[in-house]
Residue frames as qw, qx, qy, qz and C-alpha x, y, z in Angstrom:
[[0.505, -0.634, -0.146, 0.567, 132.69, 11.60, 18.91],
 [0.342, -0.030, 0.322, 0.882, 134.11, 13.51, 15.94],
 [0.072, -0.599, -0.563, -0.565, 130.61, 14.58, 14.91],
 [0.438, -0.793, -0.398, 0.142, 129.81, 15.75, 18.44],
 [0.503, -0.469, 0.026, 0.726, 133.09, 17.67, 18.68],
 [0.211, 0.176, 0.446, 0.852, 132.24, 19.39, 15.37],
 [0.253, 0.131, 0.241, -0.928, 128.98, 20.66, 16.90],
 [0.420, -0.127, -0.714, -0.545, 126.59, 18.15, 15.32],
 [0.668, -0.225, 0.321, -0.633, 123.41, 17.07, 17.03],
 [0.369, 0.182, -0.907, -0.084, 123.78, 13.34, 17.75],
 [0.762, -0.249, 0.182, -0.569, 120.87, 11.28, 18.99],
 [0.996, -0.062, 0.063, -0.010, 122.03, 7.90, 20.27],
 [0.609, 0.631, -0.386, 0.286, 125.45, 6.60, 19.31],
 [0.464, -0.700, 0.457, -0.295, 126.36, 5.57, 22.85],
 [0.345, 0.366, -0.863, 0.049, 128.85, 2.76, 23.46],
 [0.870, -0.319, -0.174, -0.333, 127.22, -0.40, 24.83],
 [0.173, -0.644, 0.697, -0.262, 129.45, -1.41, 27.75],
 [0.532, -0.221, 0.795, -0.191, 130.40, -5.05, 28.13],
 [0.790, 0.432, 0.382, -0.207, 129.10, -6.03, 24.68],
 [0.701, 0.136, 0.407, 0.569, 132.26, -5.73, 22.58],
 [0.182, -0.163, 0.230, 0.942, 132.56, -3.03, 19.94],
 [0.013, 0.607, 0.733, 0.307, 128.92, -1.95, 19.74],
 [0.021, 0.156, 0.246, -0.957, 127.06, 1.31, 20.01],
 [0.353, 0.565, 0.656, -0.355, 123.41, 2.24, 19.90],
 [0.420, 0.595, 0.497, 0.471, 121.89, 3.51, 16.61],
 [0.233, -0.497, -0.089, 0.831, 122.67, 7.15, 15.92],
 [0.349, 0.801, 0.413, 0.257, 121.03, 9.96, 13.99],
 [0.444, -0.352, 0.031, 0.824, 123.34, 12.87, 13.18],
 [0.269, 0.854, 0.380, 0.232, 122.18, 16.30, 12.02],
 [0.134, -0.986, 0.047, 0.087, 123.77, 19.71, 11.68],
 [0.667, -0.384, 0.428, 0.474, 127.05, 18.49, 10.23],
 [0.252, 0.716, -0.362, -0.541, 128.84, 20.10, 7.29],
 [0.925, 0.340, 0.009, -0.168, 128.78, 17.88, 4.20],
 [0.515, 0.652, -0.523, 0.191, 132.60, 17.90, 3.98],
 [0.487, -0.572, 0.570, -0.333, 132.99, 16.46, 7.51],
 [0.168, 0.311, -0.930, -0.099, 134.55, 12.94, 7.52],
 [0.386, 0.150, 0.804, -0.426, 131.50, 11.50, 9.30],
 [0.631, 0.572, 0.243, -0.465, 129.44, 12.34, 6.20],
 [0.441, 0.693, -0.478, -0.311, 132.16, 11.47, 3.70],
 [0.043, 0.367, -0.929, 0.022, 133.30, 8.04, 4.89],
 [0.693, -0.178, -0.610, -0.341, 131.57, 4.68, 4.88],
 [0.316, -0.357, 0.647, -0.596, 130.35, 3.93, 8.38],
 [0.553, -0.080, -0.794, -0.239, 129.43, 0.27, 8.73],
 [0.112, -0.200, -0.770, 0.596, 127.17, 0.74, 11.68],
 [0.013, -0.711, -0.702, -0.044, 123.72, 1.97, 12.64],
 [0.193, -0.467, -0.060, 0.861, 124.33, 5.61, 11.71],
 [0.326, 0.725, 0.533, 0.290, 122.07, 7.94, 9.73],
 [0.228, -0.278, 0.012, 0.933, 123.39, 11.35, 8.72],
 [0.215, 0.751, 0.620, 0.068, 120.30, 13.45, 7.92],
 [0.218, -0.291, 0.087, 0.927, 120.45, 16.80, 6.19],
 [0.415, 0.703, 0.383, -0.432, 117.99, 19.21, 4.61],
 [0.341, 0.014, 0.577, 0.742, 117.88, 19.97, 0.91],
 [0.271, 0.393, 0.058, -0.876, 116.02, 22.52, -1.19],
 [0.748, 0.416, -0.111, -0.505, 115.14, 20.42, -4.24],
 [0.984, 0.103, 0.144, 0.032, 115.89, 17.17, -6.07],
 [0.607, 0.673, -0.262, 0.330, 119.04, 18.56, -7.69],
 [0.133, -0.714, 0.528, -0.440, 120.56, 19.50, -4.34],
 [0.848, -0.289, 0.364, -0.254, 119.54, 16.16, -2.78],
 [0.941, 0.306, 0.026, 0.140, 121.23, 14.23, -5.58],
 [0.374, 0.750, -0.370, 0.402, 124.32, 16.44, -5.50],
 [0.400, -0.629, 0.526, -0.410, 124.69, 15.86, -1.76],
 [0.934, -0.105, 0.299, -0.167, 123.97, 12.12, -1.97],
 [0.877, 0.411, -0.009, 0.249, 126.49, 11.62, -4.79],
 [0.144, 0.887, -0.301, 0.321, 129.03, 14.03, -3.28],
 [0.660, -0.575, 0.481, -0.042, 131.23, 11.38, -1.69],
 [0.188, 0.548, -0.778, -0.244, 134.03, 9.09, -2.88],
 [0.204, -0.024, 0.969, -0.136, 131.96, 6.05, -1.93],
 [0.598, 0.113, -0.204, -0.767, 128.86, 4.41, -3.36],
 [0.056, -0.046, 0.994, -0.079, 128.03, 1.03, -1.86],
 [0.051, -0.522, -0.843, -0.115, 124.29, 1.51, -1.33],
 [0.136, -0.060, 0.070, -0.986, 121.58, 4.13, -1.22],
 [0.079, 0.486, 0.852, -0.180, 117.94, 4.25, -0.15],
 [0.166, -0.224, -0.272, -0.921, 115.11, 6.24, -1.68],
 [0.015, 0.410, 0.810, -0.419, 112.10, 6.79, 0.57],
 [0.232, 0.127, -0.193, -0.945, 109.09, 8.15, -1.31],
 [0.550, 0.360, 0.645, -0.389, 105.44, 7.58, -2.10],
 [0.538, 0.710, -0.067, -0.450, 105.94, 8.56, -5.73],
 [0.877, 0.130, 0.388, 0.253, 107.00, 6.05, -8.36],
 [0.502, 0.807, 0.025, 0.311, 108.16, 8.87, -10.66],
 [0.230, -0.884, 0.370, -0.169, 110.35, 10.27, -7.88],
 [0.809, -0.332, 0.478, 0.087, 111.79, 6.82, -7.15],
 [0.810, 0.421, 0.280, 0.297, 112.64, 6.29, -10.84],
 [0.259, 0.921, -0.105, 0.271, 114.16, 9.75, -11.20],
 [0.405, -0.776, 0.471, -0.106, 116.45, 9.28, -8.18],
 [0.901, -0.087, 0.413, 0.103, 117.26, 5.65, -9.07],
 [0.729, 0.612, 0.114, 0.284, 118.62, 6.71, -12.46],
 [0.236, 0.854, -0.208, 0.413, 120.89, 9.37, -10.99],
 [0.636, -0.696, 0.319, -0.095, 122.17, 7.93, -7.72],
 [0.517, 0.574, -0.628, 0.088, 125.74, 6.69, -7.97],
 [0.533, -0.403, 0.659, -0.345, 125.55, 3.54, -5.86],
 [0.105, 0.193, -0.952, -0.214, 125.99, -0.16, -6.50],
 [0.151, -0.447, -0.881, -0.022, 122.63, -1.00, -4.94],
 [0.221, -0.164, 0.065, -0.959, 119.66, 1.35, -4.67],
 [0.064, -0.374, -0.904, 0.195, 116.79, 0.28, -2.43],
 [0.251, -0.354, -0.242, -0.868, 113.35, 1.87, -2.68],
 [0.631, -0.480, 0.019, -0.609, 111.34, 2.21, 0.55],
 [0.942, -0.329, -0.026, 0.066, 113.57, -0.34, 2.27],
 [0.119, 0.834, -0.531, 0.095, 117.24, -0.78, 3.08],
 [0.121, -0.509, 0.844, -0.113, 119.81, -3.56, 3.21],
 [0.850, 0.136, 0.427, -0.277, 117.59, -6.30, 1.80],
 [0.008, 0.500, -0.752, -0.429, 119.67, -8.59, -0.40],
 [0.898, 0.288, 0.117, -0.311, 118.40, -10.90, -3.12],
 [0.634, -0.373, 0.606, 0.303, 120.90, -13.68, -3.82],
 [0.664, 0.461, 0.510, 0.293, 120.01, -13.61, -7.52],
 [0.244, 0.953, 0.059, 0.171, 121.03, -9.95, -7.85],
 [0.653, 0.279, -0.291, 0.641, 124.62, -8.66, -7.84],
 [0.426, -0.891, -0.136, 0.077, 125.83, -6.74, -4.79],
 [0.677, -0.046, 0.021, 0.735, 128.80, -4.39, -4.89],
 [0.099, -0.830, -0.180, 0.519, 129.75, -0.76, -4.88],
 [0.551, 0.714, 0.139, 0.409, 130.92, 1.95, -7.22],
 [0.024, 0.902, -0.286, 0.322, 133.64, 4.54, -6.91],
 [0.161, 0.516, -0.758, 0.365, 135.83, 3.57, -3.91],
 [0.709, -0.229, 0.420, -0.517, 133.29, 1.16, -2.38],
 [0.896, 0.005, 0.432, -0.103, 134.21, -2.47, -2.51],
 [0.047, -0.472, 0.748, 0.465, 136.08, -4.49, -5.08],
 [0.220, -0.019, -0.867, -0.446, 133.86, -5.97, -7.75],
 [0.676, -0.190, -0.036, -0.711, 130.50, -7.63, -7.18],
 [0.077, -0.073, 0.979, -0.171, 129.30, -10.71, -5.38],
 [0.483, 0.380, 0.663, -0.428, 126.04, -12.63, -5.66],
 [0.625, 0.667, 0.107, -0.390, 124.12, -13.06, -8.92],
 [0.866, 0.434, 0.081, 0.232, 125.78, -13.88, -12.25],
 [0.238, 0.862, -0.303, 0.329, 128.34, -11.10, -11.76],
 [0.559, -0.638, 0.492, -0.194, 129.47, -12.75, -8.52],
 [0.930, 0.053, 0.348, 0.105, 129.99, -16.05, -10.30],
 [0.652, 0.701, -0.022, 0.289, 131.89, -14.34, -13.13],
 [0.113, -0.892, 0.381, -0.218, 134.23, -12.69, -10.62],
 [0.671, -0.435, 0.601, -0.015, 135.52, -16.19, -9.78],
 [0.849, 0.341, 0.369, 0.164, 136.18, -17.17, -13.39],
 [0.232, -0.536, 0.432, 0.687, 138.77, -16.37, -16.00],
 [0.687, 0.649, 0.128, -0.301, 137.68, -15.62, -19.54],
 [0.402, -0.389, 0.686, 0.466, 139.77, -17.46, -22.11],
 [0.691, 0.571, -0.104, -0.431, 139.65, -17.83, -25.87],
 [0.632, -0.213, 0.701, 0.253, 140.80, -20.92, -27.71],
 [0.520, 0.635, -0.300, -0.487, 141.69, -21.13, -31.37],
 [0.734, -0.068, 0.664, 0.126, 141.88, -24.42, -33.24],
 [0.279, 0.536, -0.533, -0.592, 143.37, -24.64, -36.69],
 [0.901, 0.188, 0.287, -0.265, 141.64, -27.31, -38.73],
 [0.272, -0.416, 0.767, 0.405, 143.87, -29.82, -40.44],
 [0.652, 0.355, -0.345, -0.575, 143.06, -31.09, -43.94]]
């Protein structure tokens, strides 16, 4: 609703009556990058799409938020995927897919997304306490 009231073009995003707190998937275009809809984490089926002139602008826009849980790169070029992967500020970066989790890999965000990591070795370590013990040998 906030995106619509700001003049964005919203395809979908309708409330599903009688099904609890659900809405249909939404694609949002024409919204200023500073708008809260583009700046906050939306845990729902929402895609904010926006044009960009070149790689630098795309990366600046993608990283231009206080959050960084996950990002997707969609490309046919391995060099492009590697270039974006290195520069995206997100805890998980998927290439030509999204939201696929591997239990052996850590999952967590950067910046203001999440608290620590779960899954993988890092997830196990988050439930442990590192301690050092010193023993003095007696003669």
